[in-house]
N, CA and C atoms as a LAMMPS dump frame, in Angstrom:
ITEM: TIMESTEP
0
ITEM: NUMBER OF ATOMS
252
ITEM: BOX BOUNDS ff ff ff
-5.0000000000000000e+02 5.0000000000000000e+02
-5.0000000000000000e+02 5.0000000000000000e+02
-5.0000000000000000e+02 5.0000000000000000e+02
ITEM: ATOMS id mol type element x y z
1 1 1 N 353.663 -216.377 60.803
2 1 2 C 352.554 -216.577 61.623
3 1 3 C 351.65 -215.302 61.411
4 2 1 N 350.39 -215.438 60.727
5 2 2 C 349.583 -214.293 60.427
6 2 3 C 348.508 -214.135 61.477
7 3 1 N 348.299 -212.914 61.949
8 3 2 C 347.455 -212.584 63.001
9 3 3 C 345.979 -212.918 62.681
10 4 1 N 345.253 -213.41 63.521
11 4 2 C 343.897 -213.475 63.198
12 4 3 C 342.845 -212.449 63.22
13 5 1 N 341.946 -212.222 62.348
14 5 2 C 341.081 -211.022 62.438
15 5 3 C 339.962 -211.251 63.231
16 6 1 N 339.889 -210.635 64.37
17 6 2 C 338.74 -210.804 65.314
18 6 3 C 337.84 -209.516 65.336
19 7 1 N 336.397 -209.768 65.333
20 7 2 C 335.639 -208.693 65.521
21 7 3 C 334.313 -209.256 66.265
22 8 1 N 333.899 -208.479 67.152
23 8 2 C 332.468 -208.838 67.842
24 8 3 C 331.582 -207.847 67.407
25 9 1 N 330.332 -208.625 67.028
26 9 2 C 329.269 -207.714 66.504
27 9 3 C 328.85 -206.648 67.455
28 10 1 N 328.509 -205.487 67.017
29 10 2 C 328.2 -204.341 68.053
30 10 3 C 329.268 -203.58 68.541
31 11 1 N 330.395 -203.908 68.505
32 11 2 C 331.531 -203.139 69.155
33 11 3 C 331.998 -201.913 68.303
34 12 1 N 332.194 -200.877 68.875
35 12 2 C 332.645 -199.638 68.233
36 12 3 C 334.027 -199.976 67.574
37 13 1 N 334.525 -199.172 66.778
38 13 2 C 335.743 -199.311 66.244
39 13 3 C 336.902 -199.295 67.205
40 14 1 N 338.007 -199.886 66.99
41 14 2 C 339.147 -199.889 67.88
42 14 3 C 339.738 -198.666 67.848
43 15 1 N 340.483 -198.154 69.026
44 15 2 C 341.241 -196.956 69.197
45 15 3 C 342.488 -197.147 68.165
46 16 1 N 343.093 -196.043 67.778
47 16 2 C 344.227 -196.229 66.884
48 16 3 C 345.456 -197.047 67.535
49 17 1 N 346.161 -197.736 66.636
50 17 2 C 347.134 -198.673 67.305
51 17 3 C 348.162 -197.939 68.138
52 18 1 N 348.713 -196.778 67.672
53 18 2 C 349.676 -196.017 68.497
54 18 3 C 349.243 -195.789 69.975
55 19 1 N 348.06 -195.485 70.024
56 19 2 C 347.341 -195.197 71.402
57 19 3 C 347.413 -196.309 72.287
58 20 1 N 347.145 -197.514 71.727
59 20 2 C 347.06 -198.926 72.358
60 20 3 C 348.505 -199.258 72.677
61 21 1 N 349.422 -199.222 71.788
62 21 2 C 350.678 -199.44 72.001
63 21 3 C 351.432 -198.525 73.062
64 22 1 N 351.055 -197.239 72.989
65 22 2 C 351.617 -196.217 73.853
66 22 3 C 351.302 -196.59 75.209
67 23 1 N 349.949 -197.142 75.435
68 23 2 C 349.447 -197.499 76.726
69 23 3 C 349.974 -198.964 77.218
70 24 1 N 350.972 -199.298 76.511
71 24 2 C 351.696 -200.631 76.72
72 24 3 C 350.742 -202.001 76.728
73 25 1 N 349.619 -201.743 75.926
74 25 2 C 348.527 -202.756 75.835
75 25 3 C 347.823 -203.007 77.08
76 26 1 N 347.722 -202.334 77.991
77 26 2 C 347.114 -202.327 79.38
78 26 3 C 345.695 -201.734 79.292
79 27 1 N 345.226 -201.495 78.268
80 27 2 C 343.712 -200.997 78.027
81 27 3 C 343.028 -201.805 76.865
82 28 1 N 341.696 -201.639 77.109
83 28 2 C 340.98 -202.301 76.034
84 28 3 C 340.986 -201.32 74.751
85 29 1 N 341.262 -201.86 73.552
86 29 2 C 341.308 -201.091 72.477
87 29 3 C 339.941 -200.668 71.934
88 30 1 N 338.826 -201.201 72.598
89 30 2 C 337.774 -200.711 72.119
90 30 3 C 336.981 -199.757 73.029
91 31 1 N 336.919 -199.938 74.4
92 31 2 C 336.343 -199.148 75.335
93 31 3 C 337.26 -198.388 76.18
94 32 1 N 338.621 -198.704 76.295
95 32 2 C 339.642 -197.973 77.18
96 32 3 C 339.608 -198.543 78.625
97 33 1 N 338.933 -199.515 78.809
98 33 2 C 338.881 -200.07 80.455
99 33 3 C 340.323 -200.71 80.561
100 34 1 N 340.503 -200.93 81.753
101 34 2 C 341.856 -201.654 82.083
102 34 3 C 341.554 -203.012 82.695
103 35 1 N 340.331 -203.491 82.468
104 35 2 C 340.061 -204.821 82.933
105 35 3 C 340.075 -205.749 81.639
106 36 1 N 341.322 -206.096 81.587
107 36 2 C 341.567 -207.14 80.302
108 36 3 C 342.168 -208.265 80.877
109 37 1 N 341.91 -209.404 79.884
110 37 2 C 342.666 -210.637 80.137
111 37 3 C 343.318 -211.049 79.014
112 38 1 N 344.364 -211.946 79.033
113 38 2 C 345.177 -212.507 78.15
114 38 3 C 345.221 -214.141 78.297
115 39 1 N 345.137 -214.727 77.081
116 39 2 C 345.193 -216.121 76.929
117 39 3 C 346.548 -216.636 76.893
118 40 1 N 346.695 -217.894 76.41
119 40 2 C 348.066 -218.282 76.249
120 40 3 C 348.715 -217.748 75.287
121 41 1 N 350.082 -217.662 75.355
122 41 2 C 351.086 -216.989 74.293
123 41 3 C 351.517 -218.104 73.328
124 42 1 N 351.458 -217.905 72.146
125 42 2 C 351.836 -218.702 71.061
126 42 3 C 353.059 -218.095 70.341
127 43 1 N 354.205 -218.86 70.513
128 43 2 C 355.504 -218.442 70.116
129 43 3 C 356.049 -219.168 69.048
130 44 1 N 356.528 -218.47 67.887
131 44 2 C 356.918 -218.951 66.734
132 44 3 C 357.898 -218.08 65.942
133 45 1 N 359.257 -218.608 65.92
134 45 2 C 360.239 -217.718 65.002
135 45 3 C 360.261 -216.449 65.268
136 46 1 N 360.582 -215.863 66.4
137 46 2 C 360.84 -214.507 66.831
138 46 3 C 359.537 -213.623 67.078
139 47 1 N 358.403 -214.313 66.923
140 47 2 C 357.186 -213.703 66.997
141 47 3 C 356.163 -214.475 68.041
142 48 1 N 355.382 -213.734 68.713
143 48 2 C 354.359 -214.218 69.552
144 48 3 C 353.053 -213.735 69.485
145 49 1 N 352.181 -214.474 69.5
146 49 2 C 350.731 -213.909 69.516
147 49 3 C 349.912 -214.249 70.719
148 50 1 N 349.049 -213.356 71.092
149 50 2 C 348.234 -213.662 72.505
150 50 3 C 346.844 -213.175 72.176
151 51 1 N 345.813 -214.139 72.429
152 51 2 C 344.534 -213.648 72.349
153 51 3 C 344.202 -212.918 73.751
154 52 1 N 343.45 -211.886 73.545
155 52 2 C 343.092 -210.911 74.637
156 52 3 C 341.569 -210.636 74.522
157 53 1 N 341.179 -210.336 75.6
158 53 2 C 339.613 -209.872 75.77
159 53 3 C 339.364 -208.698 76.836
160 54 1 N 338.355 -208.206 76.883
161 54 2 C 338.083 -207.118 77.866
162 54 3 C 336.865 -207.753 78.594
163 55 1 N 336.899 -207.57 79.851
164 55 2 C 335.953 -208.095 80.85
165 55 3 C 334.735 -207.083 80.847
166 56 1 N 334.989 -205.983 80.31
167 56 2 C 333.889 -204.912 80.534
168 56 3 C 333.037 -204.767 79.345
169 57 1 N 333.624 -204.752 78.258
170 57 2 C 332.834 -204.613 76.964
171 57 3 C 332.802 -205.79 76.091
172 58 1 N 333.57 -206.917 76.608
173 58 2 C 333.548 -208.385 75.878
174 58 3 C 334.241 -208.348 74.639
175 59 1 N 334.969 -207.166 74.344
176 59 2 C 335.667 -206.977 72.984
177 59 3 C 336.859 -208.183 72.947
178 60 1 N 337.203 -208.426 71.747
179 60 2 C 338.315 -209.497 71.612
180 60 3 C 339.358 -208.931 70.538
181 61 1 N 340.62 -209.35 70.75
182 61 2 C 341.526 -208.861 69.788
183 61 3 C 342.885 -209.719 70.091
184 62 1 N 343.863 -209.58 69.232
185 62 2 C 345.033 -210.375 69.355
186 62 3 C 346.33 -209.361 69.529
187 63 1 N 347.106 -209.426 70.497
188 63 2 C 348.33 -208.802 70.557
189 63 3 C 349.517 -209.532 69.9
190 64 1 N 350.288 -208.754 69.171
191 64 2 C 351.412 -209.503 68.624
192 64 3 C 352.754 -208.799 69.118
193 65 1 N 353.652 -209.831 69.528
194 65 2 C 354.964 -209.463 70.081
195 65 3 C 356.112 -209.839 69.212
196 66 1 N 357.096 -209.074 69.217
197 66 2 C 358.422 -209.353 68.396
198 66 3 C 359.586 -209.439 69.229
199 67 1 N 360.473 -210.263 68.841
200 67 2 C 361.813 -210.417 69.579
201 67 3 C 362.595 -209.173 69.341
202 68 1 N 363.076 -208.38 70.439
203 68 2 C 363.646 -207.253 70.053
204 68 3 C 365.074 -207.045 70.917
205 69 1 N 365.422 -208.168 71.695
206 69 2 C 366.659 -208.345 72.337
207 69 3 C 366.934 -209.479 73.177
208 70 1 N 368.077 -209.841 73.357
209 70 2 C 368.436 -210.93 74.163
210 70 3 C 369.57 -210.607 75.378
211 71 1 N 369.321 -211.133 76.496
212 71 2 C 370.365 -210.892 77.501
213 71 3 C 370.672 -212.044 78.192
214 72 1 N 372.112 -212.197 78.515
215 72 2 C 372.334 -213.362 79.275
216 72 3 C 371.869 -213.608 80.538
217 73 1 N 371.636 -215.006 80.992
218 73 2 C 371.13 -215.165 82.287
219 73 3 C 372.218 -216.06 83.116
220 74 1 N 372.232 -215.723 84.486
221 74 2 C 373.049 -216.683 85.258
222 74 3 C 374.679 -216.648 84.914
223 75 1 N 375.367 -217.6 84.94
224 75 2 C 376.865 -217.596 84.948
225 75 3 C 377.132 -217.563 83.489
226 76 1 N 376.316 -217.934 82.608
227 76 2 C 376.657 -217.858 81.145
228 76 3 C 376.643 -216.457 80.532
229 77 1 N 377.321 -215.584 81.189
230 77 2 C 377.105 -214.172 80.669
231 77 3 C 378.038 -213.818 79.805
232 78 1 N 378.909 -214.763 79.342
233 78 2 C 380.216 -214.335 78.382
234 78 3 C 379.419 -214.51 76.911
235 79 1 N 379.647 -213.425 76.08
236 79 2 C 379.138 -213.697 74.799
237 79 3 C 380.294 -214.037 73.877
238 80 1 N 380.047 -214.972 72.795
239 80 2 C 380.925 -215.265 72.129
240 80 3 C 381.216 -214.221 70.984
241 81 1 N 382.362 -213.939 70.756
242 81 2 C 382.788 -213.035 69.719
243 81 3 C 382.81 -213.845 68.313
244 82 1 N 382.364 -213.238 67.329
245 82 2 C 382.356 -213.821 66.023
246 82 3 C 383.771 -213.896 65.428
247 83 1 N 384.099 -215.06 65.02
248 83 2 C 385.486 -215.357 64.042
249 83 3 C 385.446 -214.768 62.873
250 84 1 N 386.674 -214.063 62.613
251 84 2 C 386.96 -213.438 61.126
252 84 3 C 387.4 -214.453 60.243
């Protein structure tokens, strides 16, 4: 799944990716405001994409999520061990 390239005319450049990721994606990567909204999450093969927007500057971008772990839920907490 390839991320979409989104740019709104007249917006300043985005902050660097490390700053945005270190802020846990809770700020607008254009203006730094915390008034952001996310759309539906599209999931496919260990990756998810979410269209995001800022209520303050109207900037638009896409967040990309990757599968990093799995944890058991409920009574099915036994992990199968691989057979040799």
